[in-house]
C-alpha positions in Angstrom: -61.2 67.8 -28.9 -62.2 66.9 -32.5 -60.8 68.8 -35.4 -62.5 67.9 -38.7 -61.5 69.0 -42.2 -62.9 68.7 -45.6 -61.3 69.6 -49.0 -62.9 72.4 -51.0 -61.3 73.4 -54.3 -58.1 71.7 -53.3 -57.9 73.6 -50.0 -58.3 72.2 -46.5 -61.3 73.6 -44.8 -62.1 73.1 -41.1 -65.6 71.9 -40.2 -66.9 72.7 -36.7 -67.9 69.7 -34.7 -70.3 70.2 -31.8 -71.9 66.8 -31.8 -72.0 63.5 -33.8 -74.4 65.0 -36.3 -71.5 67.2 -37.6 -69.4 64.2 -38.6 -70.6 64.1 -42.2 -69.4 62.0 -45.1 -67.5 64.9 -46.9 -64.9 65.1 -44.1 -61.6 63.6 -45.1 -59.5 64.2 -42.0 -60.5 63.7 -38.4 -57.9 64.9 -35.9 -58.5 63.9 -32.3 -56.5 65.8 -29.7 -56.7 64.1 -26.2 -60.3 63.0 -27.0 -62.8 62.0 -24.3 -64.4 58.6 -24.4 -67.6 60.2 -25.7 -65.8 61.9 -28.6 -64.1 58.6 -29.5 -67.5 57.0 -29.7 -68.9 59.7 -31.9 -66.1 59.1 -34.5 -66.2 55.3 -34.3 -70.0 55.2 -34.6 -70.2 57.9 -37.4 -67.6 56.2 -39.6 -67.7 52.6 -38.4 -64.0 53.0 -37.7 -62.1 51.6 -34.7 -59.5 53.9 -33.2 -56.3 52.8 -31.5 -56.1 52.9 -27.7 -53.2 54.8 -25.9 -51.8 51.4 -24.9 -51.8 50.2 -28.6 -50.1 53.5 -29.7 -47.3 53.0 -27.2 -46.3 49.6 -28.4 -42.7 49.5 -29.7 -42.8 46.3 -31.8 -42.7 47.1 -35.5 -45.6 44.7 -36.2 -47.7 46.7 -33.7 -46.7 50.1 -35.0 -47.3 49.6 -38.8 -49.9 47.1 -40.0 -52.9 46.8 -42.2 -56.2 45.1 -41.5 -59.9 45.3 -42.5 -60.2 48.8 -41.0 -57.4 50.2 -43.1 -53.8 51.2 -42.7 -52.6 51.8 -39.1 -49.4 53.7 -38.3 -48.1 54.8 -34.9 -45.4 57.4 -35.1 -43.2 59.6 -32.9 -43.5 63.4 -33.2 -41.0 65.5 -31.5 -42.6 68.1 -29.2 -41.2 70.6 -26.7 -43.2 71.4 -23.6 -42.4 72.1 -19.9 -38.9 73.1 -21.2 -38.2 69.5 -22.3 -38.3 67.6 -25.6 -40.4 64.5 -25.8 -41.5 62.2 -28.5 -45.3 62.1 -28.6 -47.1 59.1 -30.0 -49.4 59.9 -32.9 -51.8 57.3 -34.3 -52.7 57.3 -37.9 -55.5 55.3 -39.5 -56.0 55.5 -43.2 -59.2 53.8 -44.3 -62.1 54.3 -46.6 -60.5 57.4 -48.2 -60.5 59.1 -44.8 -57.6 59.8 -42.4 -57.9 59.6 -38.6 -55.2 61.0 -36.3 -55.1 60.6 -32.6 -52.6 62.3 -30.2 -52.6 63.6 -26.6 -51.3 67.1 -27.4 -51.9 69.7 -30.1 -48.6 69.5 -31.9 -46.9 72.5 -33.7 -46.3 70.2 -36.7 -50.0 69.8 -37.2 -50.7 73.5 -36.9 -48.0 74.3 -39.5 -49.5 71.7 -41.9 -53.0 73.0 -41.4 -51.9 76.6 -42.1 -50.2 75.5 -45.3 -53.1 73.3 -46.5 -55.5 76.1 -46.1 -53.5 78.4 -48.4 -51.9 76.1 -50.9 -54.2 74.3 -53.4 -53.8 70.5 -53.6 -51.4 70.5 -50.6 -53.7 68.0 -48.8 -56.4 67.2 -51.3 -56.8 63.6 -50.2 -56.4 61.4 -47.1 -53.2 59.9 -48.3 -52.0 63.4 -49.4 -52.7 64.7 -45.9 -50.7 61.8 -44.4 -47.7 62.5 -46.6 -48.1 66.2 -45.8 -47.9 65.6 -42.1 -44.9 63.4 -42.5 -43.2 66.0 -44.7 -43.9 68.7 -42.1 -42.4 66.7 -39.3 -39.3 65.8 -41.3 -38.8 69.6 -41.9 -39.2 70.2 -38.2 -36.6 67.6 -37.4 -34.2 69.2 -39.9 -34.7 72.6 -38.2 -34.1 71.0 -34.8 -30.9 69.4 -36.0 -29.7 72.8 -37.3 -30.5 74.3 -33.9 -28.5 71.5 -32.2 -25.5 72.2 -34.4 -25.7 75.9 -33.7 -25.8 75.3 -29.9 -22.9 72.9 -30.2 -20.9 75.5 -32.0 -21.7 78.0 -29.3 -20.5 75.5 -26.6 -17.4 74.8 -28.6 -16.4 78.4 -29.2 -17.6 80.1 -26.0 -17.3 77.2 -23.6 -14.1 75.4 -24.5 -11.9 78.0 -26.0 -12.2 80.8 -23.4 -9.9 81.1 -20.4 -12.8 81.7 -18.0 -14.9 78.8 -19.4 -17.5 77.2 -17.1 -17.2 73.5 -17.5 -20.2 72.8 -15.4 -22.4 74.8 -17.7 -20.7 73.3 -20.8 -21.4 69.7 -19.6 -25.0 70.6 -18.8 -25.5 72.0 -22.3 -23.8 69.1 -23.9 -26.0 66.6 -22.0 -29.1 68.5 -23.1 -28.0 68.5 -26.7 -27.2 64.8 -26.6 -30.7 64.1 -25.2 -32.4 66.2 -27.9 -30.3 64.6 -30.7 -31.2 61.1 -29.4 -34.9 61.9 -29.5 -34.5 63.5 -33.0 -32.7 60.4 -34.2 -35.4 58.1 -32.8 -38.1 60.1 -34.6 -36.1 60.0 -37.9 -35.6 56.3 -37.7 -39.3 56.0 -37.0 -40.1 58.1 -40.1 -37.8 56.0 -42.2 -39.6 52.8 -41.3 -43.0 54.5 -41.9 -42.0 55.7 -45.4 -40.6 52.3 -46.3 -43.8 50.7 -45.1 -45.9 53.1 -47.2 -43.8 52.5 -50.3 -44.7 48.8 -50.2 -48.5 49.6 -50.2 -50.5 50.4 -53.3 -52.1 53.5 -51.9 -50.2 56.3 -53.5 -50.3 57.7 -57.0 -47.2 58.4 -59.1 -46.7 61.9 -57.9 -47.1 60.9 -54.2 -44.6 58.0 -54.7 -42.0 60.4 -56.0 -42.7 62.7 -53.0 -42.3 59.7 -50.7 -38.9 58.7 -52.3 -37.8 62.3 -51.9 -38.7 62.3 -48.2 -36.8 59.0 -47.8 -33.7 60.6 -49.2 -34.1 63.6 -46.9 -34.5 61.3 -43.9 -31.4 59.3 -44.8 -29.3 62.5 -45.1 -30.7 63.8 -41.7 -29.8 60.5 -40.1 -26.3 60.9 -41.3 -26.2 64.4 -39.9 -27.6 63.2 -36.6 -24.8 60.6 -36.4 -22.3 63.4 -37.0 -23.8 65.5 -34.2 -23.6 62.5 -31.9 -19.9 62.3 -32.7 -19.5 66.0 -32.1 -21.3 65.8 -28.8 -19.0 62.9 -27.7 -15.9 64.8 -28.8 -17.0 67.9 -26.9 -17.8 65.8 -23.9 -14.3 64.2 -24.0 -12.8 67.7 -24.5 -14.7 69.1 -21.5 -13.7 66.2 -19.3 -10.1 66.6 -20.5 -10.1 70.3 -19.4 -11.6 69.3 -16.1 -8.9 66.7 -15.6 -6.2 69.2 -16.5 -7.6 71.7 -14.0 -7.8 69.1 -11.3 -4.3 67.9 -12.0 -3.1 71.5 -11.8 -4.7 71.9 -8.4 -3.3 68.6 -7.2 0.1 69.6 -8.5 0.1 72.9 -6.6 -0.9 71.2 -3.4 1.7 68.5 -3.9 4.5 71.1 -4.4 3.2 73.1 -1.5 3.4 70.0 0.7 7.0 69.3 -0.4 8.0 73.0 0.1 6.6 73.1 3.7 7.8 69.6 4.7 11.4 70.6 5.5 10.5 73.7 7.6 7.9 71.6 9.4 10.5 69.0 10.2 13.0 71.6 11.5 10.2 73.2 13.6 9.3 69.8 15.0 12.9 69.2 16.0 13.3 72.4 17.8 9.9 72.0 19.4 11.2 69.0 21.4 11.7 69.3 25.2 15.0 67.6 25.6 17.4 69.2 28.1 20.6 68.7 26.2 20.0 70.7 23.0 22.9 73.1 22.5 21.0 75.4 20.2 18.6 76.3 23.0 21.4 78.1 24.8 22.6 80.1 21.8 21.8 83.8 21.7 21.1 83.5 17.9 19.5 80.1 18.2 16.0 81.4 17.4 16.9 83.5 14.4 19.1 80.6 13.2 16.1 78.2 13.4 13.9 80.6 11.5 16.6 81.1 8.8 17.1 77.4 8.5 13.3 76.9 8.0 13.1 79.6 5.3 16.1 78.2 3.4 14.9 74.6 3.6 11.5 75.7 2.1 13.1 78.0 -0.5 15.5 75.4 -1.8 12.8 73.0 -3.2 10.8 75.9 -4.5 13.7 77.2 -6.6 14.5 73.7 -7.7 10.9 73.3 -9.0 11.1 76.6 -10.8 14.3 75.6 -12.4 12.7 72.4 -13.7 9.7 74.3 -15.1 7.2 72.5 -12.9 5.8 75.9 -11.6 
């Protein structure tokens, strides 16, 4: 799918694209969402612009993710996206060349929809290709900040409801903590990626004074969010250790009960074993009160260690 946008009186305006003839010179932003080979050819032929392949966008080397050549500035970035009840970092390719921005990604991301809605209502929000690029980066930084706030809220809920209640479910708590750790890791990866992108852009002579100040502000925001993400990692690890500690205490308590039960029933078992022998010369077998005597002896031998454990405070 091809989404094309032009700027009219400082506002972003979508241009319908039904064929290559609709790709006119006034368009400043071409957004390709999971494009077909034909749609890619339309854009490349209309603007004489090469687009990155999915393989190139998935490269992890810094030199392959941020570089400049004769076609313009190329940036491959991670955008956090939730689908199928899981968070994933989606690769988005940016190409800034000839005063036009090209974006390429496999899914229609909420960050892009939010930016388009703003740019259609706020004048000069995305009045140029470089401004649109900065606007998209700013939108995703805001999204990552919101996600970190949600992670903190979820961790507080686990801490208060999961670890402080007597009827806590440690299995559920560990599952939630594992999920939050995974989300925080993906957020941190995306933030580090944005930090490298913004540092890369700051070294290029593509932005005006106002945009440079906006870029520096975003860098400060990203630095603070990275510190917050590190704090959340520490909180997750602390809650993980606390949950494992509670589990170990509960397991030790169960083992303690079984151990004490084994000690309590060991003397009666020994007495019952003795009187279960089939020797002929056992004087107690001829006693009238032999059977009650054996039962009383088993009860007393089991009660004695139980009372001793209670006196020591082990029960």
